[in-house]
C-alpha positions in Angstrom: -0.1 0.0 0.1 2.7 2.5 0.8 4.5 1.6 -2.4 1.3 2.4 -4.1 0.8 5.9 -2.4 4.8 7.1 -2.9 4.3 6.3 -7.0 0.8 8.3 -7.1 2.8 11.0 -5.1 5.8 10.9 -7.5 3.3 11.3 -10.3 1.4 14.4 -8.7 4.5 15.9 -8.1 5.3 15.3 -11.8 2.7 16.6 -12.9 2.9 19.5 -10.9 6.4 20.6 -12.1 5.3 19.8 -15.8 2.5 21.7 -15.4 4.6 25.1 -13.6 7.7 24.5 -16.4 4.7 24.8 -19.4 3.3 27.8 -17.6 6.9 29.6 -17.6 7.5 28.6 -21.2 4.6 30.2 -22.5 5.1 33.3 -20.3 8.9 33.6 -21.5 7.7 33.0 -25.3 4.9 35.3 -25.1 7.1 38.1 -24.0 9.6 37.1 -26.3 7.1 37.3 -29.1 5.8 40.9 -28.2 9.4 42.4 -28.5 9.5 40.9 -31.6 6.8 42.4 -33.1 6.1 46.0 -34.1 5.0 48.3 -30.8 2.0 49.5 -32.9 1.3 45.7 -33.9 1.8 44.6 -30.1 -0.5 47.4 -28.7 -2.9 46.7 -31.3 -2.7 42.7 -29.8 -2.6 43.2 -26.5 -3.2 46.8 -25.1 -6.3 47.7 -23.6 -7.9 50.5 -25.8 -10.9 52.6 -25.0 -13.5 52.0 -28.2 -14.0 55.8 -28.0 -10.5 56.8 -28.5 -8.4 56.3 -31.7 -6.0 53.8 -31.8 -2.5 54.7 -30.6 0.9 54.4 -32.6 2.8 56.4 -30.5 5.0 54.6 -28.2 5.7 56.5 -24.7 9.0 55.6 -23.1 9.5 56.8 -19.3 11.8 56.5 -16.3 9.6 58.8 -14.5 6.6 56.4 -14.1 4.0 57.1 -11.1 7.0 58.4 -9.0 7.7 61.5 -10.8 11.1 61.1 -9.3 13.6 61.0 -11.9 14.4 62.9 -15.2 11.6 63.9 -17.0 9.8 61.8 -19.5 10.9 61.8 -23.2 8.4 60.7 -26.2 9.6 58.7 -28.6 8.4 58.6 -32.0 9.0 55.0 -33.4 9.1 53.7 -37.1 5.3 53.2 -37.0 4.5 56.9 -36.0 2.0 58.6 -38.8 3.7 62.1 -38.2 4.1 64.6 -40.8 7.6 65.5 -41.0 7.7 69.3 -42.3 11.2 69.6 -42.7 14.2 67.1 -42.5 18.2 68.3 -42.7 20.8 66.0 -42.3 23.1 68.6 -43.5 25.1 69.7 -40.1 28.9 70.2 -39.4 30.6 68.5 -36.6 29.1 66.9 -33.7 26.0 69.3 -34.3 22.9 67.5 -34.2 20.2 68.7 -36.5 16.4 69.1 -35.5 13.7 68.2 -38.0 10.7 69.6 -37.7 7.2 67.5 -37.0 3.8 67.5 -37.3 1.9 65.7 -33.8 -1.6 67.2 -34.3 -3.2 63.6 -36.1 -3.9 65.9 -39.1 -3.2 68.2 -41.6 -4.4 71.9 -42.7 -6.2 69.7 -45.3 -8.3 67.7 -42.9 -10.9 68.7 -40.1 -9.7 69.0 -36.8 -10.8 66.3 -34.3 -10.3 65.9 -30.7 -7.6 63.1 -30.2 -6.7 61.3 -26.9 -3.9 59.2 -25.6 -5.5 57.1 -23.3 -3.0 55.5 -20.9 -5.9 54.5 -18.2 -8.1 51.8 -18.6 -11.2 54.3 -18.2 -13.5 54.5 -20.8 -13.9 58.6 -21.9 -16.5 60.1 -24.1 -15.4 63.4 -25.9 -19.0 64.2 -27.3 -20.0 63.8 -23.6 -17.6 66.5 -22.3 -18.5 68.8 -24.8 -21.9 68.9 -24.1 -21.3 69.2 -20.7 -20.8 72.4 -18.5 -16.9 73.2 -17.2 -17.6 72.7 -13.4 -14.2 75.4 -13.0 -16.5 78.2 -13.7 -16.0 81.7 -16.1 -12.5 82.6 -16.3 -13.6 86.3 -16.1 -15.1 86.1 -12.7 -13.7 88.7 -9.8 -10.4 88.2 -8.1 -7.6 86.3 -9.4 -9.0 83.2 -11.5 -5.9 81.8 -13.0 -2.7 80.4 -11.2 0.3 79.9 -13.7 2.9 78.0 -11.9 5.8 75.9 -13.1 6.7 72.0 -11.4 9.7 71.9 -13.9 10.6 75.6 -14.0 14.3 75.3 -15.7 12.7 73.3 -18.6 14.5 75.4 -21.3 14.6 75.5 -25.4 17.2 74.9 -28.2 18.8 78.2 -29.2 18.9 77.1 -33.2 18.4 74.9 -35.8 20.9 72.1 -34.1 22.2 70.9 -30.5 25.1 69.2 -29.5 25.0 65.6 -28.3 24.5 65.4 -24.4 22.6 68.9 -24.4 20.4 69.1 -21.0 17.8 71.6 -22.0 17.7 73.1 -18.4 18.6 76.7 -17.4 17.9 78.5 -14.4 17.4 81.8 -16.6 14.0 82.9 -16.3 14.0 84.5 -19.2 14.9 81.5 -21.2 13.2 78.7 -19.8 9.7 77.6 -19.4 8.9 80.4 -17.1 9.3 83.0 -19.6 6.7 80.7 -21.6 4.5 80.8 -18.8 4.7 85.0 -18.6 3.8 85.2 -21.9 1.0 82.8 -21.6 -0.2 85.0 -18.3 0.3 88.4 -20.2 -2.2 87.3 -23.0 -4.8 86.3 -20.4 -4.2 89.6 -18.7 -4.7 91.7 -22.1 -8.1 89.9 -22.6 -9.2 91.2 -18.8 -8.6 88.4 -16.8 -6.6 88.6 -13.3 -4.0 85.8 -13.5 -1.2 85.1 -10.9 2.2 84.1 -12.1 4.5 81.9 -9.5 7.8 82.2 -11.2 9.2 79.7 -8.6 11.3 76.8 -10.2 10.2 73.9 -7.9 12.7 71.6 -9.8 15.6 73.7 -9.2 16.9 72.2 -5.6 15.5 69.0 -5.9 14.0 67.2 -9.0 12.7 64.4 -7.2 10.5 66.5 -4.8 9.2 69.0 -7.7 5.9 67.9 -7.4 5.9 68.0 -3.7 7.1 71.2 -3.8 4.8 72.6 -6.1 1.9 70.9 -4.5 2.5 72.8 -0.9 2.6 76.2 -3.2 -0.5 75.7 -5.1 -2.6 74.8 -1.8 -0.7 78.0 -0.6 -2.2 80.1 -3.2 -5.6 78.3 -3.3 -5.9 79.2 0.6 -4.7 83.0 -0.6 -7.2 83.8 -3.2 -9.9 81.4 -3.2 -11.4 82.8 -6.3 -8.6 80.9 -8.3 -10.7 78.1 -10.6 -8.1 77.5 -13.3 -4.4 76.2 -12.1 -2.1 75.5 -14.9 1.4 73.9 -14.4 3.6 74.7 -17.9 6.3 72.5 -18.8 8.0 71.6 -22.4 8.3 68.5 -23.6 11.0 66.2 -25.0 10.3 64.7 -28.3 12.7 62.2 -30.0 12.7 60.7 -33.3 15.1 58.0 -34.5 17.0 58.8 -30.8 17.3 62.4 -32.0 15.1 65.6 -30.8 12.6 66.9 -32.9 10.9 70.6 -33.1 6.8 70.4 -32.8 5.8 72.7 -35.4 2.1 74.0 -36.7 1.8 77.1 -39.4 -0.5 79.5 -38.0 -1.0 83.0 -39.8 2.0 82.2 -42.0 4.3 81.8 -38.7 6.0 78.4 -37.3 5.0 78.2 -33.9 5.3 75.0 -31.1 2.7 72.5 -30.6 0.6 72.3 -27.4 -0.3 69.4 -25.4 -2.8 69.1 -22.5 -2.1 66.4 -19.9 -4.9 65.4 -17.6 -4.1 63.5 -14.3 -6.7 60.8 -12.8 -6.8 58.6 -9.7 -5.5 55.5 -11.6 -2.6 54.9 -9.8 -4.1 55.2 -6.3 -4.3 59.0 -5.5 -7.6 60.5 -4.4 -8.7 62.4 -7.3 -11.7 61.0 -7.9 -13.0 64.3 -9.7 -10.6 64.1 -12.8 -13.4 64.1 -14.9 -13.8 67.7 -14.4 -10.2 68.1 -15.1 -10.7 66.3 -18.1 -14.0 68.2 -19.6 -12.3 71.3 -19.1 -9.5 69.7 -21.0 -11.6 68.8 -24.2 -13.3 72.3 -24.3 -9.7 74.0 -24.4 -8.8 71.7 -27.3 -11.9 72.3 -29.2 -11.6 75.8 -29.0 -7.7 75.6 -30.0 -8.7 73.3 -32.8 -11.4 75.7 -33.7 -9.1 79.4 -33.5 -5.6 77.4 -34.5 -5.9 74.3 -36.2 -2.8 71.8 -35.9 -1.9 74.0 -33.0 -2.6 71.2 -30.4 -1.3 67.4 -30.2 -3.6 64.9 -28.6 -5.1 65.2 -25.2 -2.9 63.2 -22.8 -5.0 60.8 -20.3 -2.3 59.4 -17.4 -2.8 57.1 -14.4 -0.7 59.8 -12.3 -2.7 62.9 -10.8 -0.3 65.6 -11.3 -1.4 67.5 -8.2 -4.7 68.1 -10.5 -7.1 67.2 -7.9 -6.5 70.3 -6.0 -8.7 72.0 -8.4 -11.3 71.6 -10.9 -10.0 73.5 -13.6 -6.4 72.2 -13.1 -4.4 71.3 -16.4 -0.4 70.3 -17.0 0.3 72.0 -20.6 3.5 70.9 -22.5 4.6 73.9 -24.4 6.7 72.6 -27.0 9.6 70.8 -27.2 13.3 70.7 -26.4 13.9 70.9 -30.2 11.7 74.1 -30.3 13.0 77.6 -30.1 11.9 79.9 -27.2 10.4 82.3 -29.6 8.5 79.6 -31.0 7.3 78.0 -27.8 6.3 81.8 -26.4 4.1 82.0 -29.6 2.5 78.9 -28.9 1.8 79.8 -25.1 -0.1 83.2 -26.4 -2.1 81.2 -28.9 -3.3 78.6 -26.4 -3.9 81.5 -24.2 -6.2 83.2 -26.5 -8.0 80.0 -27.1 -8.2 79.6 -23.2 -9.9 83.4 -22.9 -12.7 82.1 -25.4 -13.1 78.7 -24.2 -13.8 79.3 -20.9 -16.2 82.6 -20.6 
């Protein structure tokens, strides 16, 4: 009897081991298979995409993730990306890298503007419902300061010409040449429309990049406590976009002028933050994007819906706005800021 039970136990253990080996093998083979696939095909097969959002062929690679602690995110345009290359020139001298110009709006001047969304979350969103809904943050022309502009990553800066040197950090603590200057142009345009704006020029990444969101959150809370009338809280950044391992500039031609493109980033509570009101922020973003598309077609890239909150739980009208990229010049970014501010003044009446 003991021998029979022993043999049965050995057989059961062998089956268990075989099952474990097979499962691990399948997982390894699947991972290798996905790696070998083009990124767009892999995402089409395995990705979770909302039926109400356009399919995504852009690969977003980040070392920052939801911790928001490491160097800035970089948008990577892979070989499957359908961007429109406006200008591409490889004739440069020495170690200088030429910056190609691209349109990342998902449509061209000959096409009707649409509201595209890069949805990194598992939430299903409907932009038509957002357009039909009122923006809960309220009127931008109300009494008292209604807009706060600040910079979690205030040292982010831009290229000085059409080329850059390998290893360039695109950082500056000079507020006349970094993203703080872009925020001031944004603020001045809003003020020209009679809107009361507070521009916080502190660079919250200057002392510690890893603590930048923690520090800017404290500042925003203080501003909101001091001025309860603030209903729109705008964190202005600049993006870093690469194609073929080189920085590119995001260009839209508006009224005969080349200007940088803008991207609105909206956070959610999917990563665990207490941000249950994120749909209010997203609704505001859709209204702003719609007005930008109406006034300045191709100026705006798709709205980027993220799992992290980016401190947007502090206000129903909180948005993170990326003005241009490393490859854009300061002048192109300033022009983009002014146009975006004009659209904002119209969108939130």
